[in-house]
C-alpha positions as CSV (number, residue, x, y, z in Angstrom):
1,X,-24.5,19.6,-43.9
2,X,-26.8,22.1,-46.1
3,X,-30.9,21.6,-47.3
4,X,-31.9,22.1,-50.6
5,X,-32.8,25.6,-50.3
6,X,-28.4,25.9,-48.9
7,X,-29.9,25.9,-44.8
8,X,-27.6,24.3,-42.5
9,X,-30.1,21.1,-41.1
10,X,-27.9,20.9,-38.3
11,X,-26.0,24.0,-36.4
12,X,-25.1,27.0,-38.4
13,X,-21.7,28.9,-39.7
14,X,-20.3,31.9,-39.8
15,X,-17.0,33.6,-41.8
16,X,-15.6,36.2,-39.4
17,X,-13.4,39.4,-40.6
18,X,-10.9,37.1,-39.8
19,X,-11.8,34.9,-42.8
20,X,-11.7,31.9,-40.5
21,X,-15.4,30.3,-39.4
22,X,-16.9,29.7,-36.3
23,X,-19.8,26.9,-36.1
24,X,-22.8,27.2,-33.6
25,X,-25.1,24.4,-32.6
26,X,-27.4,23.9,-30.7
27,X,-26.8,21.7,-27.8
28,X,-29.1,18.9,-26.4
29,X,-30.8,21.6,-23.4
30,X,-31.6,23.5,-26.6
31,X,-28.6,26.4,-25.8
32,X,-26.4,27.4,-29.0
33,X,-23.3,26.2,-28.3
34,X,-20.3,27.6,-30.1
35,X,-17.5,25.6,-31.6
36,X,-14.2,25.9,-29.0
37,X,-12.2,26.9,-31.8
38,X,-12.5,28.2,-35.0
39,X,-11.5,26.7,-38.8
40,X,-9.6,27.8,-41.8
41,X,-11.8,26.3,-44.0
42,X,-15.9,26.2,-44.5
43,X,-15.2,22.4,-45.1
44,X,-13.8,21.9,-41.8
45,X,-16.2,23.4,-39.9
46,X,-19.0,21.6,-41.4
47,X,-17.1,18.6,-40.5
48,X,-17.0,19.7,-37.5
49,X,-20.6,20.1,-37.3
50,X,-21.3,16.8,-38.6
51,X,-19.0,14.5,-36.1
52,X,-21.4,16.9,-33.3
53,X,-24.3,16.1,-35.0
54,X,-23.5,12.3,-34.5
55,X,-22.2,12.6,-30.7
56,X,-25.2,13.6,-29.9
57,X,-27.7,10.9,-32.3
58,X,-25.2,8.7,-30.2
59,X,-25.6,10.7,-26.7
60,X,-21.9,11.2,-26.7
61,X,-21.9,14.4,-27.4
62,X,-19.7,16.3,-23.9
63,X,-20.8,19.6,-22.8
64,X,-16.9,21.6,-24.1
65,X,-18.0,23.9,-21.6
66,X,-17.7,21.4,-18.6
67,X,-14.5,20.4,-19.7
68,X,-13.1,23.8,-19.3
69,X,-12.1,22.9,-15.8
70,X,-7.8,23.0,-15.1
71,X,-6.7,19.6,-14.3
72,X,-4.8,20.5,-11.5
73,X,-8.1,21.5,-9.7
74,X,-10.2,18.5,-10.9
75,X,-7.4,16.2,-9.1
76,X,-7.3,18.2,-6.0
77,X,-11.0,17.5,-5.6
78,X,-10.5,14.1,-7.1
79,X,-8.1,13.0,-4.4
80,X,-10.5,14.8,-1.5
81,X,-13.6,13.0,-3.0
82,X,-11.4,9.7,-1.4
83,X,-12.2,9.1,1.5
84,X,-11.4,5.2,1.7
85,X,-7.5,6.8,0.7
86,X,-5.6,5.8,3.9
87,X,-3.7,8.7,5.1
88,X,-0.6,8.3,3.7
89,X,-2.0,7.4,0.1
90,X,-3.7,11.3,-0.4
91,X,-0.4,12.5,0.6
92,X,1.6,10.0,-1.7
93,X,-0.4,11.4,-4.6
94,X,-0.1,14.9,-3.4
95,X,2.9,15.0,-3.4
96,X,2.8,13.5,-6.7
97,X,0.5,15.9,-8.6
98,X,3.1,18.6,-7.0
99,X,5.7,17.0,-7.8
100,X,5.8,16.1,-10.8
101,X,2.2,16.5,-12.6
102,X,1.2,20.6,-12.0
103,X,4.3,21.7,-12.7
104,X,4.2,20.3,-16.4
105,X,-0.1,20.2,-17.1
106,X,-1.5,21.9,-14.2
107,X,-3.0,25.0,-16.1
108,X,-4.1,22.5,-19.1
109,X,-8.3,22.7,-19.8
110,X,-9.2,19.1,-19.5
111,X,-10.5,18.8,-23.2
112,X,-7.9,20.0,-24.1
113,X,-5.0,17.4,-23.1
114,X,-4.7,14.5,-25.8
115,X,-2.4,12.0,-25.9
116,X,0.7,13.2,-28.0
117,X,0.4,16.2,-24.6
118,X,0.8,13.4,-22.2
119,X,3.5,11.7,-24.0
120,X,5.9,14.5,-24.2
121,X,5.4,16.2,-20.6
122,X,6.2,12.4,-19.4
123,X,9.2,12.7,-21.7
124,X,10.3,15.8,-19.4
125,X,9.7,14.1,-16.8
126,X,13.1,11.3,-17.9
127,X,14.7,13.7,-19.6
128,X,14.4,16.2,-16.5
129,X,16.3,13.3,-14.6
130,X,13.2,11.8,-12.7
131,X,13.5,8.1,-12.6
132,X,11.4,6.0,-14.8
133,X,9.9,4.0,-11.6
134,X,8.6,8.1,-9.8
135,X,7.1,8.4,-14.1
136,X,5.4,5.6,-14.1
137,X,3.8,6.5,-11.0
138,X,3.2,9.7,-11.7
139,X,1.6,8.9,-14.8
140,X,-0.9,5.9,-13.4
141,X,-2.1,9.0,-10.7
142,X,-2.8,11.4,-14.4
143,X,-4.7,8.2,-16.0
144,X,-6.6,7.3,-12.7
145,X,-7.5,11.0,-12.3
146,X,-8.3,11.3,-16.2
147,X,-10.1,7.8,-15.7
148,X,-12.4,9.5,-13.3
149,X,-13.0,12.9,-15.6
150,X,-13.9,9.4,-18.4
151,X,-16.0,7.1,-16.8
152,X,-18.1,9.2,-13.8
153,X,-17.6,12.2,-14.9
154,X,-18.0,12.2,-18.7
155,X,-15.9,15.6,-18.6
156,X,-14.0,14.4,-21.7
157,X,-14.3,11.8,-24.9
158,X,-11.3,9.5,-24.3
159,X,-8.4,9.2,-21.7
160,X,-5.3,10.2,-23.5
161,X,-3.3,8.5,-21.5
162,X,-2.6,5.6,-24.0
163,X,1.2,5.6,-24.2
164,X,2.2,1.5,-24.1
165,X,4.1,0.7,-20.8
166,X,4.2,4.2,-19.1
167,X,2.5,2.5,-16.2
168,X,5.5,-0.2,-15.7
169,X,7.8,0.5,-13.2
170,X,11.4,-1.4,-13.3
171,X,12.7,-1.0,-9.7
172,X,16.4,-3.2,-8.6
173,X,16.0,-6.5,-8.3
174,X,16.1,-6.4,-4.1
175,X,17.7,-8.9,-2.0
176,X,16.4,-11.7,-0.9
177,X,18.2,-13.4,2.4
178,X,18.6,-17.4,3.1
179,X,17.8,-18.8,6.4
180,X,21.0,-18.7,7.6
181,X,21.8,-15.5,6.9
182,X,18.8,-14.6,8.0
183,X,19.5,-16.0,11.5
184,X,22.9,-14.6,10.9
185,X,20.8,-11.1,10.9
186,X,18.8,-11.9,13.8
187,X,22.1,-12.5,15.6
188,X,23.7,-8.6,14.8
189,X,20.4,-7.4,16.1
190,X,19.8,-6.0,19.7
191,X,18.7,-8.2,21.8
192,X,14.7,-5.8,21.9
193,X,14.7,-6.4,18.4
194,X,14.9,-9.8,17.2
195,X,11.9,-11.3,17.8
196,X,10.4,-8.2,15.0
197,X,12.8,-9.3,12.8
198,X,12.1,-13.2,12.5
199,X,8.1,-12.2,12.8
200,X,8.2,-9.9,10.1
201,X,9.7,-12.2,7.7
202,X,8.5,-15.3,8.4
203,X,5.0,-14.5,8.6
204,X,5.1,-12.1,6.1
205,X,4.5,-8.6,7.6
206,X,4.7,-5.2,6.6
207,X,6.7,-2.8,8.4
208,X,3.2,-1.1,10.1
209,X,1.6,-3.9,10.4
210,X,4.6,-5.3,12.9
211,X,4.8,-2.2,14.8
212,X,0.7,-2.4,15.9
213,X,0.1,-6.5,16.8
214,X,-0.8,-5.8,20.4
215,X,-0.2,-8.8,23.1
216,X,-4.3,-9.6,22.2
217,X,-2.9,-10.1,18.3
218,X,-0.8,-13.2,19.3
219,X,-2.7,-16.3,19.6
220,X,1.3,-18.2,21.0
221,X,-0.7,-21.2,21.6
222,X,-2.5,-21.6,18.2
223,X,0.5,-20.5,16.5
224,X,-1.2,-17.5,14.7
225,X,-0.9,-14.3,15.0
226,X,-4.1,-11.4,14.2
227,X,-3.4,-8.7,11.5
228,X,-6.4,-5.9,12.7
229,X,-4.4,-2.7,12.3
230,X,-1.6,-0.8,11.1
231,X,0.1,2.4,11.9
232,X,0.9,4.7,9.1
233,X,3.5,7.5,9.3
234,X,1.8,10.6,7.7
235,X,3.9,13.9,7.8
236,X,2.6,16.3,10.1
237,X,0.8,14.2,11.6
238,X,2.7,11.6,13.6
239,X,1.3,7.8,13.9
240,X,-2.1,7.1,12.0
241,X,-3.3,4.0,14.0
242,X,-6.1,2.6,10.7
243,X,-6.8,-0.4,8.9
244,X,-4.7,-2.5,7.1
245,X,-3.0,-1.4,4.2
246,X,-6.1,-3.2,1.6
247,X,-9.4,-5.5,3.2
248,X,-7.1,-8.6,2.2
249,X,-4.5,-7.2,4.9
250,X,-6.8,-8.1,7.8
251,X,-5.7,-12.3,7.9
252,X,-4.7,-14.2,10.3
253,X,-1.6,-15.3,9.5
254,X,0.1,-18.9,10.8
255,X,3.5,-18.9,12.7
256,X,6.1,-21.5,12.2
257,X,7.0,-23.3,14.7
258,X,11.0,-22.1,15.6
259,X,9.7,-18.5,16.2
260,X,7.4,-18.9,19.1
261,X,9.7,-19.6,21.5
262,X,11.8,-16.0,20.5
263,X,8.5,-14.7,20.6
264,X,7.7,-15.8,23.7
265,X,10.3,-15.3,25.7
266,X,10.3,-11.3,24.1
267,X,6.8,-11.0,25.3
268,X,7.4,-11.7,28.7
269,X,10.5,-9.3,28.7
270,X,9.3,-6.2,26.6
271,X,5.8,-5.7,25.5
272,X,3.3,-5.4,28.8
273,X,0.4,-6.8,30.4
274,X,-2.9,-6.0,29.4
275,X,-4.4,-6.6,26.1
276,X,-4.0,-3.8,24.1
277,X,-0.1,-3.4,24.9
278,X,1.5,-3.4,21.3
279,X,4.0,-6.2,21.6
280,X,7.1,-4.2,19.6
281,X,7.8,-0.8,21.4
282,X,11.0,1.3,21.5
283,X,13.5,1.5,24.7
284,X,11.2,4.0,26.4
285,X,7.7,2.6,25.6
286,X,6.8,4.7,22.7
287,X,5.8,3.2,18.9
288,X,9.2,3.4,16.7
289,X,9.8,5.1,14.1
290,X,10.6,3.6,11.1
291,X,14.0,5.6,10.4
292,X,14.4,5.6,14.1
293,X,14.7,1.7,14.4
294,X,18.0,1.3,11.8
295,X,19.5,4.7,14.2
296,X,18.6,2.2,17.7
297,X,19.8,-1.4,15.5
298,X,22.8,-0.3,13.9
299,X,21.3,-1.7,10.9
300,X,23.4,-0.8,7.9
301,X,26.6,-1.8,9.7
302,X,24.9,-5.4,10.4
303,X,23.8,-5.7,7.3
304,X,26.8,-4.7,5.8
305,X,28.4,-6.9,7.5
306,X,26.2,-9.3,6.0
307,X,27.0,-8.8,3.2
308,X,24.2,-7.2,1.9
309,X,24.8,-3.0,2.3
310,X,21.7,-2.3,0.1
311,X,19.0,-4.5,2.3
312,X,15.9,-2.5,3.2
313,X,13.6,-3.4,6.5
314,X,11.3,-4.2,3.9
315,X,12.9,-6.8,2.2
316,X,12.7,-8.8,5.2
317,X,8.6,-9.2,4.0
318,X,9.9,-9.7,0.4
319,X,12.5,-13.0,1.8
320,X,9.4,-13.6,3.7
321,X,7.2,-14.2,0.9
322,X,9.6,-15.9,-1.2
323,X,10.6,-18.8,1.1
324,X,6.5,-19.1,1.1
325,X,6.4,-19.6,-3.1
326,X,9.0,-21.7,-3.0
327,X,6.3,-24.6,-1.0
328,X,4.5,-25.0,-4.0
329,X,1.4,-22.5,-1.8
330,X,-0.8,-22.0,-4.4
331,X,-2.0,-18.2,-5.9
332,X,-4.8,-18.5,-3.2
333,X,-2.6,-19.4,0.1
334,X,0.3,-16.9,-0.9
335,X,-2.2,-13.8,-1.5
336,X,-4.0,-14.5,2.0
337,X,-1.0,-14.7,4.0
338,X,0.9,-11.8,2.4
339,X,-2.8,-10.2,2.2
340,X,-3.7,-8.5,-0.6
341,X,-6.7,-8.1,-3.1
342,X,-4.7,-8.7,-6.5
343,X,-2.7,-11.6,-7.3
344,X,-0.1,-9.8,-8.9
345,X,2.2,-9.6,-6.1
346,X,1.8,-13.2,-5.7
347,X,2.2,-14.0,-9.3
348,X,6.1,-12.4,-10.0
349,X,6.8,-14.9,-6.5
350,X,5.1,-17.8,-8.5
351,X,7.1,-16.8,-11.1
352,X,10.0,-16.7,-9.2
353,X,9.9,-19.8,-7.7
354,X,9.0,-21.8,-10.9
355,X,12.4,-19.7,-12.6
356,X,14.0,-21.8,-9.8
357,X,12.4,-24.7,-9.9
358,X,13.2,-25.5,-13.2
359,X,16.9,-24.3,-12.6
360,X,16.7,-27.4,-10.0
361,X,15.3,-29.5,-13.4
362,X,18.6,-28.6,-14.9
363,X,20.8,-28.9,-12.4
364,X,19.6,-32.3,-12.2
365,X,19.4,-33.0,-16.1
366,X,23.6,-31.7,-16.4
367,X,23.8,-34.1,-13.5
368,X,22.5,-37.0,-15.6
369,X,24.0,-36.0,-18.0
370,X,27.4,-36.2,-17.0
371,X,26.6,-39.7,-15.8
372,X,25.6,-40.4,-19.3
373,X,28.8,-39.4,-20.6
374,X,30.7,-41.4,-17.3
375,X,28.8,-44.9,-18.4
376,X,30.2,-47.4,-20.8
377,X,28.6,-48.5,-23.5
378,X,28.6,-51.1,-25.9
379,X,29.0,-51.3,-29.6
380,X,25.2,-50.6,-30.3
381,X,26.0,-47.5,-28.2
382,X,24.1,-48.4,-25.0
383,X,25.7,-49.3,-21.3
384,X,26.5,-52.7,-20.5
385,X,23.7,-52.4,-17.6
386,X,21.3,-49.8,-18.1
387,X,18.6,-48.4,-20.7
388,X,18.9,-46.6,-23.9
389,X,17.5,-43.7,-22.1
390,X,19.2,-44.0,-18.5
391,X,22.7,-45.7,-19.1
392,X,23.4,-47.5,-15.7
393,X,19.5,-47.3,-15.1
394,X,18.1,-51.0,-15.2
395,X,16.0,-51.0,-17.8
């Protein structure tokens, strides 16, 4: 603000030939900076300088020149500078960025992104036919990129990704097989792949974990398998063998004893004898591609005959997780078996288990009420043989 001599204590203002006002101020390094935009009125320019002065005093000022980097360039570097990302995750992020983010926002400077712009971008995705699931994935990627720009690189003051619910997916409910249906599906499979279907389900394995199992990972006498690694299919590179999806993915899973004989017979008939021999392979002894597997076993025809034409192989793990949750296992035990670092997925299965438990209680309650109606009552409204609460049950 101006002092009594008419000069500003902080920064300077200049009226341009266009009639608009330009604001300049000294940065922390002593160099003069110019506001990124001009102002229609002197009062607006003064408010801007007051805000900048306050940011400098609180050590919250961000050099606007650094925020001029384009979102496209920053996001591409963000992906490249994360060595802990698995190859498939790098491929997914690169694809999401090129498909849904950069065509709309790639040419925008980080410092000019705001919530209204992000909201319009998401709305345009949905209007163009992009599913809410894919829009949510793209939104979460953008939010993560901008959170790094905010927290680590200090390029922006706030993260503009603040749209309630935009990060949530609404996938269709996936089918869950009963044990009987699962065994019927196994009977539909060629003999070479029956143990794969059984083990994937009852050990709650991901596809990449199952096909990466080696003979040394299987301890049939102890009734456990060791998950140490996983295959990832990367476009343009083929199969990549690496660690499991997360740190928790490296685990030991106990097997139901009913599965052990089938796995023992499979090892004798279809797996090599060396410790590093892969347990599940194709007819030529090579690693199985997920897409080829469906053709090899006639998956679509088999699941259609079973009554589940839209069943995916990954739904076997979903079935196994659901069966595990119904045993009353704790959240921590479910996380360990499923190979999850975060409790989020395990909580979903626990919730489903509680819903099933409530359904059981509701059915029992209906049976009790039906029995109450049938029980003979005396003049006091009480069964001749029973308590006031439960007619027919001795009080």
